[in-house]
N, C-alpha and C positions, 0 to 999 in steps of 0.2 A: 337289332338295327339300332343305331348310336343315338344318343341322347340329342344330337346336333341334328340330325335328318330328322327325326320326330318334330323338333322345334322346328325345322323348315317346312316340312310338310303343312305342321299347324298353322304358319304363316302364311301361307300359300294358300290354303284354304279359308283363314280369316280373310286374306285380302279379296279372294273370289266373292266370298259372302258381302263383304263390304261393299265391293263395287257393284252388284247384282241385287243390293238390299231395298226393299221397296221404299219410294218416299213419295212426296207429294204429287210430284209430275207423272211418274206410274200411275197412282190413284186417280189422277185427273184423266190420262190419255185411257187407261182401262175402263173407267167409267163413261166416257166419251166414246170409244170402240163398242160397247154394250147398248148404247142409246140410240145410236145411228148405224148399227150393224155392220161395223167394218172388220172384216176378217183379220187382216193384218196391217202393223203400224210400225215406225221406228223414228226415232227422234234424237237429234244432236242439239246440245247448248255448247257454244263455244263462247269463252273470255278471252278477250286478249291474246287470241292465237292458241289456247289451249282448249282441247276438249274437258268439259267439264261434266258431261251427262252425253253418253252413247248407251243407248238401248234399244229393243226391238220386242215385239210383241205379237201374239197371236199366229195367224195361219197365211202365209203366203200362196199357198195352192190348196183350196180345199178337196180337190177330186183326190190329191194324193196325201192330203193332210200333212203338207209340206211346212215345218214351222218357220217362221221368220227368223231371219238372223240379220245381225249388223252387214252382211254381205249381200244380201238379197236385194237384187236390182227391180227396182220400181219404175215405173213408167212417169217421168215428171212434166210431161207434156209442155205447156207454155213455161214452166219455168226453165227452159232451154234457152231462152231469150235471154237471159243473165250470162249465160256462157257465150252467147253470141256478141253480148255487149263487151265482154272482156276481149274476145277475138279483136274487135272492133279498134278497141283502145290500145291493143298491142301493136296494130298496125300504125295507129296514130303517133304513139310513143316512137316507133323506128323510122317515121317520118315517110311512109309508104303512102300516106292519104293524110288528109285533115276533115275533121267533123263538118266544117263550111264549106268542105269542096262540093261544086253542083255536080249531081249525079250523071249530067250528060257528059262529064271528061270520060267516063268509065263505059260509055253505051252507045254502040254505033247506029245512026240513023236515030237518034233520040228525038222523040216528039216535041214538038215548038212547045206544048203545053206544061212539059217536064224541066224547061230550063232554068226555073228559078228554085226547084227542089233540091236541096242539100242533103248530104250524108246523114246529117243530126236529124233531120226532119224523117227521113227513112226509120232510122233507130228509134224514133220518140212517136211515131205514128202520125205525125201531124203532116205530112206531104200533099194531104188532101186526095189521097188516092181513093177509089170508091172501095168499100169492103164487099167483099163476096165470098160465096161458097168455094171450097175447096174441091177441085178437079182431078179425081183420080185418073183421068185419062191423059193429063199432060205427063208428058215421057221425062222430060228434063228443065233445068232451070233455063236453058237457053230458048225452048218451045213456051215455057211458062213467060218469060220476059218479053217475047215477040207478042203474046196474047195481050199482056198488059199493054203493049204500046197502041193497042187499038181501043181502049177502053178510055173513054173522058174521064177528066178528074171530076169527083164529086163536091171538091171544095178548093178554092184559093188553097195553094201552100201556106201552111202558118196559121190557118184559120181556126182549127180545133184538133184534138186529137181523136182518131176514129181508129179504134182498134179492128184488127180482123183483116185490114186491106192487103193490097200487094206489096206493102212497104218492105218486109222481111222477103220476100221473093227477089225484089231488086238488089236490096242490101248482100243477099247471098252471092249476086252476081258479081258483084264490086268486090266482096271479100275475097272471093275464089280467083277473080283478075288480079288484083292486086298479090294474093298470098300465091298463086300459082300452082293451085293444089284444090280438089274438092273439099266442101265445108267439112266432112266427118274427118278427113286427114288432118284439116287444119288444127283442127280441136284437139285430135291425138296428139300432133307434136307439138303445139303450143302450150295445151294445159294438162291433158289427162295424163301424158309421159313425165313430163316435169314434176306434177305433183303426186305419181303413185296412184292414180285413179285406175283401178284394174277393174273395178267392176261396173264400167260406164262405156256405154256405145249406143248404136242403133239397130234397130232389128231390120230395117229395110223391107218392111213390110208391104206386098202389092197384091193388087186383086188382078185375076188374068180379065182378058179382053171381055169375055162373058160374064164377068164378076160372081162368078160361083166357087171361085178356089182363091183361097188367101193363102201365099207361102211368106216364109219371113226367115232371114238369119237366126240362129241358135243364139240366147241370151243366157248365159250361164247363172245360175240361181235366180231365174227371172220369176217374179210375182205375177200371179194372174191377177186381172182388173175386173172388177164386179159393179153390179149397180143393183141395191136394192127394189123389189117390186113387189110391193105390198105385204107379201108374206113369203117371201124368197128370194135367194139371190140369183142373177142372172151373170155368166160370164160376159165383158165388154172388151172390144177392143175397137179402138180407133185406128184407122190406118193414114199415116201420115205419108203423103205422096215424096219422092224423091225432094221435090223442088221447094218443099215446106219445112225441110229439116231443122233450118236455122231459126224457125218458129215456135217448133214442138216436136216431138218424139224422141229425145234422148231419156235412155234409161240409167239410173243410177243408183247407187246405195249410198246408206244413212253415212257408212264411213267415207264413201268418196265425198260425199257433201259437206261432210264435218272438213275434210280436207281443203275443200275449194274456199268455204267461208273463211277459216283459218289462214289461208294465204290472202285473202283481202284484208287483213287485218296487218300484214306488212308489205314490205315491198317486193314480195316475192313472185307476184304476178304482175303488179302495175305499181307506178311510183304514186306519190300523192296527190299530185297536179293532174294523173290520169284518172284516178278515183273520185277526185272531186269534180272534175270535168263530166265524168260518166254519172255521176248521181245529180249533178245541176239541170232541172227541167228546162226547156227552152222557153222563151217568152213568145206567148202567142200575138196576132195581129193587133188583138184587143188591148196589150199592155200586161195581160194576166200572165202567171206561170202556168205551163202544162201540167198534167197530172202524172205524165212519165216523162223520166228522164231517157239517158241512152241505155233502150233495153231493160230498165229498172223501173219501176214504179215508186213515186215519191209521196212523201206525207209525213202525219205526225201522230204519235200514239202515247197516251200518257204523258202527254205535253214534251215528247222529244220528238226527234228528228229522226224518220224511218223511211228505209228503200228496202226493196225485197221484190218477189213474183209469186206468184202461185200458178197452178197448171191444173185443169181437168175438170172441173173449176178447183177441185181440191186433194188430187193425188199428191200434190207436192205443194208445200208452204213455207217459204223461206221469207224471215224478217230479219234485218239486221239494223241495228243503233250504231252509227259510226262514233258519237260521241262517246258511247259508254264500252264501244268494242264488245258489245255483246251480239251473238246471232242464234237464232234458233231454226233448226229445221224440222218440221214434221212430214213425213211420208207415208202415203196410205195405199191401200188398193180398192177402197171404196170411193167411186168416181162421185155419187149422189151425195155431195158434200158442200158445204162452204168453207172457204179459207180463214176459219178462225180458230184451228188449235194451234197455230204458232203464238197467236197471242195469247191464248190460254195458258200456254208454258210460260210465256216470256213475263207473265203477271206474276210469277213466283220469283222472278230474279230483278226485276225493276223497281224502284222506289214508287211510292203511291203519287199520282201525279199533283202536281202543284196548284192546280187548279180545283182541287176535290172539295174543300170546304168553302168555296165562294157561294156567298148568299143569293146571287141571284138579283133579278129585279123584281119591283113590286108587281103583284098580280092584280090586275083590274078587273078580271073576271074569273075567280077561283072555281067557281063551279065547272068550268070547263076543263081546268086542271084537275079537277077531282073526279071528273069523267073518264078522262083520258088514264088517270092512275089505276081505276077500277077495272078498265080496259086490258091494260098491260099483260097481267095475267093470262088474260084469256087468249091473247094472241099469241104468248110464248107456247101455251098449251095448244094451240092450233085450233080453237074452239070458238075464236070470237064471231058473235050472230051478226049477221048482215042488217038488223035493224038500226045498228049504230053508225052506218055508213050511207054515204053516197056518191054520186059520181064516178072518177076514175078509182078512188079506193074501193068502192064496192064492186066493180067490175073485177079487180085485181084480188079479192078476198079470197077465192081458191088458191091462189098461189101465196098470198101471204100465209093463210092457216096452213099451208104445205111447207114453206120455206123459214119462217120466223122460229118454229120450235127447232128444226136442226141448226139453225143459226145462234138462238140465243137459249135453248133449253138447256144447257151447263151452266147458265149463269146463277149465281147466288140470289137469293128472294130479294125483290125490291126493297131499298131502303128509303129512299126519296126522292121526288120530283121538283126539280128546281127549274123555273123559268128564266131562261136566258136572253130571250129576244120575242118582242112583241110588234104588231104591226098597230098602226093608229087605229083599225076597225076592228082590233083583237082578234081576227080570224085567222093571221099568219104567225104561228108561233113555234119557236124552238125551245127545247129543254132536256136538259142533262138527268138522265136517268141514273141513279148511282145503287148499284147492287152490292150486297155483301158490305164490306168496310170500305173497298176502292175500286172496284171495277164500275166504269162508267159507259154509258152511250149517249149520243145524240138524237133525239127523235124530233122531226120537224113534221106539224102538224098544220095542215090547211082545214079549218071548220067552215062550215056552210052558217049561213047566217040563223038557220034553225038550231046550230049547235052539233049536227051532224059531222062526222069526218070525211072531208071531201078528198085529202092526198094525204100520204105518209110514209116518212121517209126514216129509215133508222141507219146509223153509221157509228163507226168506231170515232173515239178520239183521244 
């Protein structure tokens, strides 16, 4: 064999080693997989349209011991809404409809109560329609729309964001009417095929009328979905009826998801003004912005604007920072999670938050702060004692002890607790908890007069 060929083989092997070399992201995700009983996972990090991290870990199917790959198709659940939003904005860009069109323009025999509902309100969950359970017996989008017409509105349009309502059912009808094809075909023609997303699609799973047989289409390289039950895994299968597919049910690989978010960093899918409109939340009737934009959640993280969506609640977790042109996608096949893995990965790529060293305000009752500081480690370990709580916080303690370890157990050790807000009676307080060097959370606490915790809420910031 020639020297040149030996050199070429050496360089190819070195390139594969460098691509697959463990790094901090690998270490973080493997630790979280072990801690949270996640059989398989995959991650993509995309900066300025280029994939800078693409990896898969663990097992896609435990029964067959099939390894996860970057082509494994994961159930992304409500992450599907991001694709629905892009499809909607594509039609807006083509002039086929407008976000502020009244939905009654597209629906025959439209109920009078719907006369003020807009397409934008459907896509942002602010239509006022009543949240309700999925009905697997509904056979089509048309039947679902007719059923929705008979249900009174829960709220006035624009009153508040209510997730899980019939919004996306009606939106599906509008998209199919405007696009002239079924929703899955519209996604395939307008997004999947142009982007080369060859591992994305729907399984069209259905239950028989007797609810005793489940059938579905074949999804190549599909990951089985699991949920951890005390000491063992159970396979979990959520059936998305056909009329709900715009809200959830898509399967996609991490390679395909990386292509999707990369395309959103350019004009390949949507022009800048359409992306901006998609990520702008509507103003509610009270003058405040909604927490949902057009099919995407909106917020801030580490002091920067963030859009994204999770699903399952954390089979898929996508975050995108438009000003940084940085996106992180994490897919797993363990449904009993909270969507914090994408943030955990993003922490390795985003700078420290600008508010990290803010001193906070003067603490008039430092003994309460000290009591909370001593309690937080027990909450993270799921071992908080009921004697520290009262009211709704005490009632919810079992859930807190179950879910907070899942959400926060991977955080570094608590470094400091900073008081940010305090009520006049010193009972309602907001703290910034700093973990390790630069990871932060906001804890909002309502104390009783006797110093017990009556309400407790934790959020990213």
